[in-house]
Backbone as JSON, one array per atom type, in Angstrom:
{
  "sequence": "MAKNNASRQFALSYPELTQISKNLCEVLTRDVEDLSIFGLSAPAILNLSTITTDFENSRIDVEYSGDAMVKTEEKNILSEQALDQIRFMNARVVAAFGENSVVYDTFKFGDIYIMTDPEILETLRRIARMAEQFITELTPYGVTPILITSLEDLAEELSTSLIVKEKTQDARRLAAAERVEKANEIYNFITTYSNFGKKFYGKTNPAKYQDYIIYDPSSAGSANAPEVV",
  "N": [[19.82, -8.46, 16.33], [22.95, -6.87, 14.62], [24.41, -4.24, 15.99], [25.75, -0.81, 15.08], [27.81, 1.47, 15.95], [30.21, 2.5, 15.26], [32.62, 5.01, 14.76], [34.77, 6.65, 12.32], [38.05, 8.03, 12.9], [39.32, 9.57, 11.34], [39.74, 11.03, 8.26], [40.74, 10.01, 5.98], [40.56, 7.93, 3.11], [40.27, 4.46, 3.09], [42.3, 2.83, 1.66], [44.31, 4.92, 1.23], [45.05, 5.2, 3.96], [46.15, 2.73, 4.33], [48.22, 2.59, 2.56], [50.02, 4.7, 3.6], [50.38, 3.7, 5.86], [51.89, 1.35, 5.17], [54.05, 2.71, 4.17], [55.25, 4.12, 6.44], [55.79, 2.03, 7.86], [58.24, 1.41, 6.51], [59.81, 3.62, 7.28], [59.93, 3.79, 9.87], [61.38, 1.54, 10.51], [64.12, 2.01, 9.35], [64.58, 4.11, 11.27], [64.37, 2.91, 13.81], [66.39, 2.77, 15.98], [66.82, 5.49, 16.49], [64.23, 6.07, 17.55], [63.81, 4.5, 19.22], [63.91, 5.69, 21.96], [61.26, 6.43, 22.43], [59.79, 4.13, 22.85], [59.78, 2.79, 20.59], [59.99, -0.4, 18.54], [61.15, -3.2, 16.75], [59.54, -5.3, 17.08], [57.2, -3.96, 17.49], [56.99, -2.37, 15.34], [56.72, -4.64, 13.34], [54.02, -5.68, 14.09], [52.24, -3.45, 13.48], [52.57, -3.62, 10.54], [51.57, -6.22, 10.28], [48.88, -6.14, 11.06], [48.1, -3.84, 9.13], [48.79, -5.24, 6.66], [46.62, -7.58, 7.06], [44.16, -6.03, 7.15], [44.22, -4.66, 4.79], [43.88, -7.08, 3.14], [41.3, -7.76, 4.0], [37.7, -8.56, 3.62], [35.79, -5.8, 1.94], [33.1, -3.39, 2.23], [31.64, -3.47, -0.15], [31.58, -5.97, -1.22], [30.28, -7.28, 0.99], [27.8, -5.99, 0.99], [27.13, -7.15, -1.59], [26.49, -9.74, -1.06], [24.33, -9.16, 0.62], [22.59, -8.34, -1.33], [22.38, -10.27, -2.74], [20.96, -12.14, -1.33], [18.61, -10.94, -0.47], [17.08, -10.62, -3.01], [16.86, -13.45, -3.35], [15.17, -13.64, -1.14], [12.79, -12.01, -2.04], [12.06, -13.15, -4.61], [11.03, -15.55, -3.23], [8.94, -14.19, -1.83], [7.25, -13.03, -3.61], [6.23, -15.46, -4.93], [5.07, -16.51, -2.88], [2.85, -14.48, -2.65], [1.73, -14.99, -5.04], [0.58, -17.5, -4.44], [-1.2, -17.06, -2.53], [-2.87, -15.42, -3.55], [-4.07, -17.36, -5.64], [-5.18, -18.86, -3.67], [-6.9, -17.16, -2.74], [-8.95, -16.81, -4.68], [-9.73, -19.55, -5.46], [-11.33, -19.75, -2.74], [-13.36, -18.0, -2.93], [-14.5, -18.9, -5.12], [-15.59, -21.07, -3.98], [-17.17, -20.58, -1.61], [-17.73, -17.91, -1.54], [-17.4, -14.58, -1.7], [-18.35, -12.88, 0.56], [-18.89, -14.82, 2.43], [-18.83, -16.28, 5.96], [-16.6, -18.34, 5.94], [-14.77, -17.18, 4.1], [-14.09, -14.92, 5.52], [-12.73, -16.18, 7.54], [-10.29, -17.02, 6.42], [-8.77, -14.58, 5.92], [-7.54, -13.09, 4.41], [-6.17, -10.47, 3.62], [-4.68, -7.39, 2.51], [-3.05, -7.83, -0.3], [-1.51, -5.97, -1.52], [-0.12, -4.47, 0.27], [1.05, -5.73, 2.07], [3.95, -6.69, 4.72], [6.7, -8.71, 4.68], [6.93, -10.39, 6.72], [4.1, -10.47, 7.28], [2.99, -11.52, 4.75], [4.56, -14.13, 4.95], [3.11, -15.16, 7.52], [0.23, -14.84, 6.65], [0.47, -16.88, 4.5], [1.11, -19.48, 5.89], [-1.35, -19.52, 7.36], [-3.49, -19.62, 5.18], [-2.64, -22.15, 4.4], [-3.2, -23.72, 6.52], [-5.85, -23.29, 6.71], [-6.91, -24.15, 4.26], [-6.68, -26.83, 4.45], [-8.34, -27.5, 6.49], [-10.86, -27.19, 5.34], [-10.66, -28.88, 3.0], [-12.24, -30.59, 1.67], [-14.59, -29.12, 0.65], [-12.94, -27.25, -1.08], [-11.62, -28.93, -2.91], [-12.66, -29.66, -5.45], [-11.68, -27.22, -6.83], [-8.93, -27.36, -7.01], [-7.65, -27.68, -4.89], [-5.38, -29.82, -3.06], [-3.74, -32.57, -0.92], [-1.24, -32.39, -1.91], [-0.71, -30.01, -2.8], [-1.24, -28.35, -0.64], [0.89, -29.07, 1.22], [3.0, -28.02, -0.22], [2.29, -25.73, -0.11], [2.99, -25.19, 2.58], [5.93, -26.14, 2.58], [6.98, -23.82, 0.98], [6.13, -21.89, 2.71], [8.3, -22.33, 4.67], [10.46, -22.26, 3.16], [10.66, -19.33, 2.68], [10.48, -18.42, 5.23], [13.0, -19.13, 6.28], [14.63, -17.91, 4.33], [14.35, -15.08, 5.09], [15.25, -15.13, 7.48], [18.05, -15.68, 6.84], [18.55, -13.52, 5.3], [18.26, -11.23, 6.92], [20.49, -12.05, 8.65], [22.64, -11.8, 6.75], [22.73, -9.19, 6.45], [23.16, -8.16, 8.88], [25.55, -9.17, 9.26], [27.18, -7.54, 7.41], [27.03, -5.18, 8.97], [28.3, -5.42, 10.93], [30.84, -6.3, 10.19], [31.59, -3.85, 9.04], [31.75, -2.21, 11.0], [33.71, -3.6, 12.7], [35.61, -3.23, 10.93], [36.14, -0.4, 10.85], [37.18, -0.3, 13.59], [39.66, -1.33, 13.48], [40.96, 0.09, 11.64], [41.04, 2.4, 12.73], [42.66, 1.81, 14.96], [45.16, 1.42, 13.35], [45.27, 3.56, 12.35], [45.62, 5.26, 14.85], [48.12, 4.44, 15.71], [50.0, 5.04, 13.47], [49.6, 7.97, 13.77], [50.78, 8.39, 16.31], [53.43, 7.41, 16.3], [54.38, 8.95, 13.97], [54.34, 11.67, 14.83], [56.34, 11.43, 17.25], [58.45, 11.01, 15.48], [58.51, 13.63, 14.19], [58.93, 15.07, 16.44], [61.41, 14.23, 17.2], [63.23, 14.64, 14.64], [62.64, 17.3, 14.12], [64.56, 19.62, 14.55], [66.86, 18.76, 13.73], [67.15, 17.25, 11.35], [65.78, 17.99, 8.7], [65.0, 16.43, 6.18], [64.33, 13.91, 7.15], [62.24, 14.46, 8.73], [60.24, 15.4, 7.2], [59.55, 13.11, 6.3], [57.82, 12.24, 8.02], [55.66, 13.48, 8.01], [52.73, 12.83, 7.52], [49.9, 13.16, 7.24], [47.45, 15.63, 7.15], [46.25, 17.55, 9.87], [44.15, 19.42, 9.64], [42.26, 18.73, 8.0], [40.92, 16.49, 9.13], [38.32, 14.22, 9.97], [35.39, 12.31, 10.56], [33.59, 9.47, 10.02], [30.7, 7.5, 9.42], [30.33, 4.03, 9.79], [28.61, 1.77, 7.39], [31.55, 1.36, 5.7], [33.27, 3.96, 3.56], [35.18, 3.69, 0.92]],
  "CA": [[20.34, -7.69, 14.99], [24.01, -6.41, 15.01], [24.47, -2.58, 16.03], [26.95, -0.36, 14.72], [28.15, 2.68, 16.39], [31.63, 2.67, 15.13], [33.05, 6.21, 14.02], [36.24, 6.97, 11.87], [38.6, 9.19, 13.39], [39.91, 10.5, 10.33], [39.0, 11.65, 6.77], [41.59, 9.63, 4.73], [40.34, 6.65, 2.42], [40.98, 3.14, 3.49], [43.16, 2.61, 0.77], [45.34, 6.06, 1.47], [45.43, 4.74, 5.24], [46.99, 1.57, 4.38], [49.64, 3.04, 2.16], [50.52, 5.34, 4.54], [50.73, 2.59, 7.07], [53.01, 0.69, 4.61], [55.18, 3.72, 3.99], [55.5, 4.36, 7.47], [56.85, 1.13, 8.49], [59.53, 1.61, 5.88], [60.71, 5.04, 7.61], [60.14, 3.32, 11.31], [62.31, 0.49, 10.52], [65.18, 2.76, 9.21], [64.75, 5.2, 12.27], [63.9, 2.43, 14.68], [66.98, 3.18, 16.9], [66.65, 6.67, 17.08], [63.17, 6.62, 18.07], [63.61, 3.68, 20.66], [63.55, 6.51, 23.09], [59.84, 6.83, 22.76], [59.42, 3.05, 22.91], [59.55, 2.09, 19.17], [60.89, -1.61, 18.7], [61.15, -3.81, 15.63], [58.13, -6.09, 17.28], [56.02, -3.12, 17.17], [56.68, -2.2, 13.7], [55.9, -5.82, 12.66], [52.82, -5.58, 14.39], [51.94, -2.52, 12.42], [52.77, -4.29, 9.5], [50.81, -7.08, 10.1], [47.62, -5.43, 10.95], [47.88, -3.16, 8.04], [48.23, -6.21, 5.67], [45.33, -7.93, 7.31], [43.28, -4.71, 7.08], [44.18, -4.47, 3.3], [43.23, -8.04, 2.47], [39.96, -8.33, 4.64], [36.68, -8.02, 2.79], [35.27, -4.63, 2.05], [31.74, -3.43, 2.32], [30.89, -3.55, -1.48], [31.6, -7.24, -0.79], [29.15, -7.78, 1.93], [26.63, -5.32, 0.34], [27.1, -7.77, -2.65], [26.02, -10.69, -0.41], [22.86, -8.78, 1.0], [21.64, -8.05, -2.42], [21.94, -11.67, -3.48], [19.92, -12.68, -0.25], [17.46, -10.08, -0.57], [16.89, -11.23, -4.45], [16.36, -14.8, -3.27], [13.91, -13.48, -0.5], [11.82, -11.35, -3.15], [11.28, -14.47, -5.48], [10.13, -16.42, -2.66], [7.89, -13.37, -1.44], [6.23, -13.24, -4.99], [5.56, -16.94, -5.02], [3.98, -16.7, -1.77], [1.99, -13.7, -2.87], [0.89, -15.64, -6.07], [-0.19, -18.72, -3.94], [-2.29, -16.41, -1.72], [-4.03, -14.92, -4.7], [-4.85, -18.27, -6.24], [-6.44, -19.73, -2.83], [-8.44, -16.43, -2.55], [-9.71, -17.37, -5.83], [-10.5, -20.96, -4.83], [-12.15, -19.76, -1.58], [-14.44, -17.14, -3.28], [-15.53, -19.9, -5.63], [-16.46, -22.44, -3.08], [-17.8, -20.29, -0.48], [-18.34, -16.56, -1.88], [-16.57, -13.52, -1.01], [-18.9, -12.4, 1.58], [-19.07, -15.64, 3.55], [-17.93, -16.19, 6.97], [-15.41, -18.94, 5.8], [-13.8, -16.23, 3.54], [-13.53, -13.93, 6.35], [-11.86, -16.64, 8.3], [-9.13, -17.18, 5.75], [-8.26, -13.42, 6.59], [-6.46, -12.87, 3.16], [-5.76, -9.25, 3.84], [-4.5, -6.63, 1.4], [-1.47, -8.42, -0.46], [-0.57, -4.95, -2.04], [0.66, -3.57, 1.46], [1.76, -6.9, 3.22], [5.04, -6.7, 4.78], [7.39, -9.85, 4.37], [6.49, -11.34, 7.85], [2.57, -10.73, 7.11], [2.95, -12.64, 3.8], [4.57, -15.48, 5.96], [1.8, -15.28, 8.29], [-0.73, -15.15, 5.75], [0.78, -18.13, 3.59], [0.8, -20.46, 6.85], [-2.63, -19.53, 7.66], [-4.06, -20.44, 4.42], [-2.3, -23.42, 4.3], [-3.76, -24.49, 7.27], [-7.32, -23.27, 6.7], [-7.21, -25.25, 3.24], [-6.56, -28.23, 5.23], [-9.61, -27.67, 7.05], [-11.6, -26.91, 4.19], [-9.93, -29.42, 2.05], [-13.23, -31.13, 0.84], [-15.25, -28.18, -0.09], [-11.91, -26.85, -1.9], [-11.0, -29.99, -3.8], [-13.1, -29.21, -6.73], [-11.19, -26.12, -7.16], [-7.74, -27.81, -7.21], [-6.5, -28.18, -3.63], [-5.04, -31.25, -2.8], [-2.8, -32.46, 0.17], [0.2, -32.16, -2.25], [-0.88, -28.33, -2.93], [-0.97, -27.83, 1.03], [2.23, -29.38, 1.43], [3.68, -27.24, -1.24], [2.44, -24.22, 0.71], [4.03, -25.23, 3.85], [7.3, -25.93, 2.31], [7.39, -22.51, 0.51], [6.5, -20.74, 3.85], [9.46, -22.65, 5.43], [11.84, -21.56, 2.49], [10.21, -17.87, 2.84], [11.07, -18.0, 6.7], [14.41, -19.43, 6.53], [15.19, -16.62, 3.72], [14.08, -14.12, 5.81], [16.45, -15.06, 8.34], [19.41, -15.25, 6.0], [18.83, -12.17, 4.64], [18.86, -10.56, 8.07], [21.77, -12.35, 9.24], [23.42, -11.24, 6.06], [22.65, -7.65, 6.89], [23.69, -8.03, 10.09], [27.15, -9.52, 9.09], [27.65, -6.61, 6.86], [27.26, -3.98, 9.76], [29.37, -6.16, 12.06], [32.02, -6.2, 9.49], [31.95, -2.84, 8.72], [32.24, -1.61, 12.45], [35.13, -4.35, 12.93], [36.76, -2.56, 9.86], [36.39, 0.88, 11.16], [37.6, -0.18, 14.8], [40.92, -1.85, 12.91], [41.41, 1.24, 10.89], [41.21, 3.48, 13.92], [43.84, 1.02, 15.45], [46.01, 1.54, 12.35], [45.59, 5.29, 12.39], [46.37, 6.05, 15.88], [49.57, 4.11, 15.65], [50.75, 5.89, 12.42], [49.83, 9.5, 14.09], [51.51, 8.41, 17.27], [54.9, 7.51, 15.75], [54.84, 10.01, 13.05], [54.51, 12.64, 15.89], [57.51, 11.28, 17.58], [59.54, 11.15, 14.27], [58.78, 14.89, 13.86], [59.49, 15.74, 17.48], [62.95, 13.84, 17.51], [63.96, 15.35, 13.68], [62.1, 18.42, 13.86], [65.49, 20.54, 14.72], [68.17, 18.06, 13.52], [67.11, 16.34, 10.08], [64.84, 17.98, 7.88], [64.34, 15.47, 5.33], [63.67, 12.81, 7.78], [61.28, 15.21, 9.45], [59.26, 15.6, 6.17], [59.17, 11.63, 5.92], [56.62, 11.78, 9.12], [54.28, 14.21, 7.71], [51.55, 11.86, 6.79], [48.15, 13.82, 7.15], [47.12, 17.28, 7.37], [44.98, 17.47, 10.58], [43.26, 20.25, 9.5], [41.3, 17.85, 7.26], [40.38, 15.44, 10.05], [36.83, 14.06, 10.18], [34.64, 11.02, 11.05], [32.32, 8.78, 8.89], [29.72, 6.51, 10.42], [30.14, 2.77, 9.0], [29.69, 1.37, 6.19], [32.87, 2.15, 5.21], [33.55, 4.65, 2.4], [36.74, 3.28, 0.67]],
  "C": [[21.69, -6.77, 15.44], [23.62, -4.7, 14.82], [25.79, -2.26, 15.72], [26.97, 1.06, 14.82], [29.55, 3.24, 16.12], [31.73, 4.3, 14.28], [34.65, 6.08, 13.45], [36.68, 7.94, 12.64], [39.32, 9.54, 12.41], [39.18, 10.42, 8.87], [39.83, 10.73, 5.47], [40.53, 8.13, 4.39], [40.82, 5.6, 3.09], [42.29, 2.91, 2.95], [44.45, 3.79, 0.96], [45.8, 5.61, 2.99], [46.53, 3.74, 5.15], [48.03, 1.83, 3.68], [50.22, 4.05, 2.69], [51.23, 4.57, 5.49], [52.08, 1.87, 6.72], [54.33, 1.36, 4.63], [55.95, 3.79, 5.22], [56.29, 3.33, 8.15], [58.21, 0.79, 7.56], [60.33, 2.43, 6.78], [60.86, 4.43, 9.16], [61.38, 2.57, 11.2], [63.54, 1.06, 10.34], [65.53, 3.37, 10.42], [64.33, 4.49, 13.71], [65.08, 2.62, 16.02], [67.16, 4.76, 17.43], [65.26, 6.82, 18.0], [62.75, 5.51, 19.16], [63.48, 4.59, 21.92], [62.11, 6.63, 23.46], [58.92, 5.1, 22.59], [59.0, 2.31, 21.69], [60.51, 0.93, 19.38], [60.47, -2.26, 17.33], [59.97, -4.87, 15.74], [57.08, -5.26, 16.93], [55.72, -2.62, 15.62], [56.06, -3.34, 12.91], [54.64, -6.0, 12.99], [52.06, -4.59, 13.7], [51.72, -3.14, 10.99], [51.65, -5.41, 9.07], [49.36, -6.85, 10.11], [47.02, -4.84, 9.91], [47.59, -4.28, 6.65], [47.1, -7.02, 6.03], [44.14, -7.04, 7.08], [43.05, -4.75, 5.48], [43.63, -5.63, 2.79], [41.79, -8.44, 2.78], [38.92, -7.82, 3.42], [36.07, -6.88, 2.69], [33.84, -4.6, 2.14], [31.06, -3.49, 1.23], [30.77, -5.07, -1.61], [30.54, -7.73, -0.35], [27.93, -7.42, 1.57], [26.43, -6.52, -1.07], [26.12, -8.87, -2.21], [24.61, -10.43, -0.22], [22.14, -8.79, -0.21], [21.19, -9.56, -3.08], [20.71, -12.18, -2.47], [18.55, -12.1, -0.4], [16.6, -10.29, -1.89], [16.04, -12.39, -3.98], [14.94, -14.62, -2.49], [12.77, -12.64, -1.37], [11.14, -12.31, -4.15], [10.43, -15.16, -4.67], [8.5, -15.45, -2.05], [6.88, -13.43, -2.63], [5.75, -14.29, -5.03], [4.41, -17.12, -4.0], [2.53, -15.63, -2.14], [0.95, -14.31, -4.25], [-0.03, -16.86, -5.47], [-1.46, -17.98, -3.0], [-3.46, -15.74, -2.38], [-4.63, -15.88, -5.15], [-5.8, -19.04, -5.18], [-7.43, -18.57, -2.81], [-9.32, -16.57, -3.64], [-10.61, -18.55, -5.58], [-11.56, -20.68, -3.69], [-13.66, -19.05, -2.2], [-15.16, -18.06, -4.02], [-16.28, -20.93, -5.09], [-17.32, -21.74, -2.18], [-18.43, -18.68, -0.77], [-17.53, -15.73, -1.03], [-17.12, -12.92, 0.13], [-19.64, -13.36, 2.65], [-18.23, -15.44, 4.64], [-16.57, -17.1, 6.97], [-14.34, -18.03, 4.98], [-13.1, -15.45, 4.4], [-12.58, -14.89, 7.22], [-10.46, -16.95, 7.98], [-8.18, -15.75, 5.97], [-7.12, -13.2, 5.31], [-5.58, -11.54, 3.08], [-5.46, -8.52, 2.68], [-2.92, -7.02, 0.74], [-0.82, -6.98, -0.93], [0.0, -4.19, -0.95], [1.25, -4.5, 2.3], [3.18, -6.59, 3.31], [5.51, -8.41, 4.61], [6.83, -10.78, 5.46], [4.76, -11.3, 7.72], [2.44, -11.6, 6.01], [3.22, -13.9, 4.36], [3.63, -15.87, 6.58], [0.72, -15.61, 7.39], [-0.76, -16.46, 5.05], [0.59, -19.26, 4.64], [-0.58, -20.68, 7.15], [-3.57, -20.11, 6.68], [-4.0, -21.87, 4.32], [-3.1, -24.44, 5.2], [-5.52, -24.61, 7.35], [-7.8, -24.2, 5.34], [-7.25, -26.52, 3.71], [-7.89, -28.62, 5.76], [-10.76, -27.94, 6.4], [-11.47, -27.63, 3.03], [-11.39, -29.95, 1.04], [-14.09, -30.14, 0.0], [-14.12, -27.55, -1.17], [-11.18, -27.9, -3.14], [-11.28, -29.57, -5.28], [-12.13, -28.09, -7.57], [-9.71, -25.82, -7.17], [-6.78, -27.92, -6.11], [-6.53, -29.51, -3.11], [-4.14, -31.28, -1.46], [-1.43, -32.07, -0.58], [0.38, -30.66, -2.4], [-0.63, -27.92, -1.27], [0.41, -28.18, 1.33], [3.18, -28.68, 0.77], [3.75, -25.96, -0.53], [3.12, -24.2, 1.75], [5.27, -25.22, 3.64], [7.55, -24.65, 1.8], [7.27, -21.65, 1.56], [7.55, -21.12, 4.84], [10.7, -21.87, 4.66], [11.83, -20.29, 2.83], [10.95, -17.66, 4.28], [12.36, -18.02, 6.78], [15.1, -18.22, 5.56], [15.06, -15.41, 4.36], [15.29, -13.87, 7.05], [17.55, -15.08, 7.85], [19.57, -14.0, 5.9], [19.11, -11.33, 5.64], [20.13, -10.97, 8.56], [22.88, -11.59, 8.3], [23.73, -9.61, 6.19], [23.32, -7.23, 8.06], [25.6, -8.22, 9.99], [27.99, -8.22, 8.2], [27.66, -5.56, 7.98], [28.23, -4.4, 10.69], [30.68, -5.98, 11.42], [32.39, -4.72, 9.25], [32.36, -1.85, 10.13], [33.47, -2.09, 12.85], [36.36, -3.36, 12.18], [37.18, -0.98, 10.17], [37.36, 0.78, 12.62], [39.11, -0.55, 14.44], [41.47, -0.58, 12.4], [41.78, 2.35, 11.84], [42.61, 3.11, 14.71], [44.94, 1.63, 14.68], [46.11, 2.97, 12.42], [45.91, 5.98, 13.66], [47.7, 5.51, 16.01], [50.34, 4.72, 14.88], [50.82, 7.46, 13.1], [50.72, 9.29, 15.26], [52.9, 8.48, 17.12], [55.36, 8.5, 14.89], [55.03, 11.39, 14.01], [55.82, 12.42, 16.6], [58.63, 11.58, 16.67], [59.49, 12.61, 14.3], [59.29, 15.65, 15.09], [61.35, 15.4, 17.44], [63.62, 14.52, 15.88], [63.53, 16.75, 13.39], [63.54, 19.54, 13.49], [66.81, 20.05, 14.05], [68.31, 17.39, 12.19], [65.78, 16.91, 9.36], [64.03, 17.37, 6.71], [63.86, 14.28, 5.96], [62.45, 13.34, 8.22], [60.37, 15.06, 8.32], [58.9, 13.91, 5.89], [58.17, 11.22, 6.98], [55.6, 12.82, 8.99], [53.39, 13.41, 6.91], [50.24, 12.45, 6.68], [48.2, 14.98, 8.0], [45.69, 17.35, 8.52], [43.84, 18.3, 10.28], [41.95, 19.63, 8.69], [40.76, 16.64, 7.81], [38.84, 15.47, 10.05], [36.55, 12.86, 10.67], [33.65, 10.65, 9.89], [31.86, 7.89, 9.55], [30.09, 5.21, 9.13], [28.7, 2.78, 8.64], [30.25, 2.28, 5.98], [32.52, 2.96, 3.83], [34.97, 4.45, 2.32], [37.28, 4.53, -0.32]]
}
């Protein structure tokens, strides 16, 4: 399972951050010669522009959330189908052996109203095995080799769906963490060079100085991923 401890180093929204970065690229290009004393260069500006564009064009959290919702819904449908099959087999076993029989106990149907998804999967697999063991007694109640195979197939579908759902959720967490890291990289770049610009033009060019006031530090904060756009 992917873990995400990334924390944003700023309180700007992501669209605000990218717009500020794009604006700053224009200002830095204009003033690159002056600010070269701080190590600013055309390649450095191009790098900022590139990572900003890549960040702006990358998938955002709501898209990954949508993926997760789709896969969760697919899993829920399979879980309900599995629960139905467990209910149906329960009725067949009661008819064949009685609810107080030892055979009924060996099926271990459990409480379907409180089962977790892994418990549903385990129960479905178990009743398929047990049904095969007692197929002779259960045949009059609709248990056939085809039915048992369908139970096994449903169990495999549910197992795969659970894995896919978890991977989708992990992908969302990982993407959100990576997006936070990239945003922090952009933020650190623009704050560094905006500070250089303010230092350089603070006493000599008030108009240019204003171009480097990009963010009010008093409103700074952090937010844990998944992102808030």
